[in-house]
N, C-alpha and C positions, 0 to 999 in steps of 0.2 A: 563593402564591409559586410560580413556575415556574423551573426551571433553564435557562439558556441552553445550547444545544447547538452546538458548533463544527461547521463543515462537514466532510464526509467527505473522506478522503484518497485514495480510489481509486474507479475507475469500475466499477460493476456487480460488486462483490466477492461479493455473495451468489450470483451466477451462476457464479463461478469456483470456489466451494468448496461441497461438499455441504451442504444446508440443515440436516441434523441434526448437532448438535455431536457430536464423538467425543472419544476420549481424546487429550489433547495430546501432541505429540512433545516432551516435556520431558526425556527421558532421553538415553541415548547415541545420537546419530544414526548411521545406517548409512553407512559410507564406501564410495564406489564403487571397485571394483577396476579398472574400465575408466577411460579418460580422461574427465574431467568437462568438460561444456560450459563455455566461458569466460563469465564474467559480464560483460556489456557494459552500460554505462550510456549509453543513447541520449540525445544532446544534443537539447534543444528548440531548434531553429534559430531559432524566432521570438524567443527571448530574447536572441539575439545581435544582433538589429537594434535598436540603441540610437540610430540616427541617422535623420534625416528624409531619405528617399531622393529626395525632390523637391528639396531645397535643399542637401544635403551636398556637399562638394567631391569632385572626381573621386578624389583621394587617399583620402579617408575611405571612399568607396564601394569602392575597390580593397582597402583594409584589411579591410573587412567581408567581401568576397568571399573573401579569404584565410582569415579566421576560419572561415567556413562550410566552406571546403575542408578545413581542418585537422580540423574536427569530422566531416565526411563520411568522410574517410580513417580517422579513429580508430574510427568505427562500421562500417567496412568496407561502406559503402553501395555499391549496384550502379551507379547511373547518375549520381548527383549529382557525384561527384568529376570525372569526365570533362567533364560539362556546365560546371562552374565553370571548369575548366582551359581549355576552349575559349573561354569568355567573357572570361577574363583576357587572351587574345590578340586580342580584338576591340576595337572602339572604346569609349571611356568611355561614350558614350550607349547602345551596345548592352549593355554590362555593367549599366548602371543599369536599363535596361528589363527585362533578364532577372531581376534581383533584385526588381524591383517586380511583375512579372507572372507569372513562371514558376517561380521557385525553389521555392515551397511545393508546387506540383503535382509537380515532379520528386521532391522530398524525400518527399512523401506516398506516391508510388509505390514508392520505395525502402523505406520503412517497411513497406508492405504485403508486399513481397517478403521482408523480414526476418521478419515474422510467419509467412508461409508456410513459411519454412525450419524453423521450430520444429516443424512437423508431421512432420518426418522421424523415423521410429521413435518417435513420440510415444504416450504412454498416453492413456487415455480422457478424463481431466480436461483434459490439454493440448489434445487434439483439440477438445473441446467449447468450451473457452475461446477458442482460436484461431478457430474457425469463427464464434463469436459476434462477435468483434472484426472479422473479415473482412466479416461482414454489416453491422456498424455503419459501417465504412469512413470513419472520421474520424481525423484526426491525434491528437486527444486519446485516442481509444480505442486506437490503435496504441501510443502511448507508455505508457499505463497498463498495457497487457498486457506489452510488452517489458521495462519497467523494474520491474514489480511482479507482476502477475497470473500471468505465466509461471512464476515461481519457486514461487508458492503452488500452482498447478496441478500442477507437477512433484512437489512434496511430497505432494500429495493422491494422486498416482499411485503413491506409494511407501508409503503408510500413512495412518491417520486424521490429520486436521488439526483442531486446536481453533480455533473461531471465538469469540473473547472478545466477549461482548455489552457494548455501551456502556450501562450501567445508566441513564445520564442520559436516554437516548432513550426509556426506558420511562415516564418521568414526563410524562404528557400531561394531568395534572390539576393544579389549583391546590391545593397542600397546606394552604393557609390556609382555604379555603372548601369543599373537597370533602366529601362525606358520609363518615361512618365506614365505610360499606360500600365506597365507592370507594377509600378509603385502604387498606382491608384487601385488596381485589383487587390493588391496586398492590404491596403487600407480597408477596402470593403470586406475582406475576409476577417480582419481583426474586429471590425464593427459588428459583423454577424456573430462572432464568438462572444463579444462583450455583451451584446443584447441577450443572447441565449443564456449567459451566466448572470443576467440581471445585475451587472456591475453598476456602480453609482456614478462615476465621473467619466470613464473612458468612452462610452458611446457618444456623449455630447461633444467631447473633445475631438473625436475622430470626425464626427459630422461637421464640426466647424472647420477642420482642416481640409475636408473634401470640397469645401467652398472657397478655399484659399488658392494661392498659386501652386503650381507643381513643385517649385523649389521649397516653398513653405511646408507643404505636405511631406516632402522628402526629409527635410530637416527635423520635423516633428517625429517621424518614425525612427530617425537615426539617434535622436538625442533626448526625447521626452516620453515616448510611449511607454517604456518600461517603468518609468517612475510613476506615471499616472496609474498604470495597471497594478503596480505593487501596492499603491495606496488603496485601491479598490479591493484587492485581496485582503488587506489588513482590516478593512471595514467588514468584509464578509466573515473573517475570523471572529471579530468582535461581536457580530450578530449571533453567533452560536452560543454566546455566554448567557443569552436571555433564558432565565429559569433553568439554567444548566446544573447538572449534578457535579459532585466533587471531582470526578475524574475528567470530565469535560473542562471544568474550570482550570484544573491544573495543567492539562494539555494545551489549552488555548493560551494561558498566561505564559507558558514556556515558549510557545511559538511567537507570541507577540514580543517577548524578550529577545528572541533570536533575530526576528525582523529581517528575514530574507525571503525572496520569492520561492526558493525551493522549500523552505520550511512552511510557508503558507500553503503551497500546493499539496505537500505531503500530509498536512493536517486536514485540509478541506476535502481531499479525495480519499484519504485513508484513515489517519489517526482519529478523526472525529468519530467515526463509526465504531472503532474499537473502544474509545473512551465512553461512548454512549452505552455500548454493550456492558462495559464494566460498571456503569451507573444503573444497570438494569432498566435501560430506556432505549428507545429507537426512534 
């Protein structure tokens, strides 16, 4: 039996955060005395295109251009707002051609400029993350950094950041057919990750099972380890509420209400840092 692993939620996270796990920032975050950078959610312009640009009416194309203009202005992009505004004063065919052939290129250049702006007075982690993204030079990389990786990198520049391991990704053997030795090695890998993440219950539970029979250890890994791990992740989420700001409180409460492993991990490894940035704290 193998566990299915959901797709990851962010690009090159391992390169945005130090490889060695550190103590999680679960206590009181440090509030900046200077003005905090505004948290901007960069719109994926591609998701606005819900019409067929070859067959849509001129009116529908114009509405789409207006939606892109609104998003570009909201994101304070450099070139796209003016380019769209110019095309709205052109012929319908010229506007349609621009949206079909040029808008993504202009938008991509603006995203690159936005990434570059984050380098101003940046710490080592932000510099490394931004330079990697600039080297990758894709829209997906720009958006992943601007909407997620930037905030994790900034947090890393202010103190240790915990990277919570997805235990499911450690399971690369079939627990029904693997040898007792392979099962024991897997248990050791999970124990190492649990200790590195300072989990509450899982380390002791694994240690107990390592002293049990091979069949008992195998049964625990097949039927109970995810439940224990999930409870520990829930505790970790709860700890972030200590002296938390309004955005962290709202994000954590939503995750606790969702109560899934994927939600816990997405919050602990990503959403927490964006919420803290929104609270002007890191």
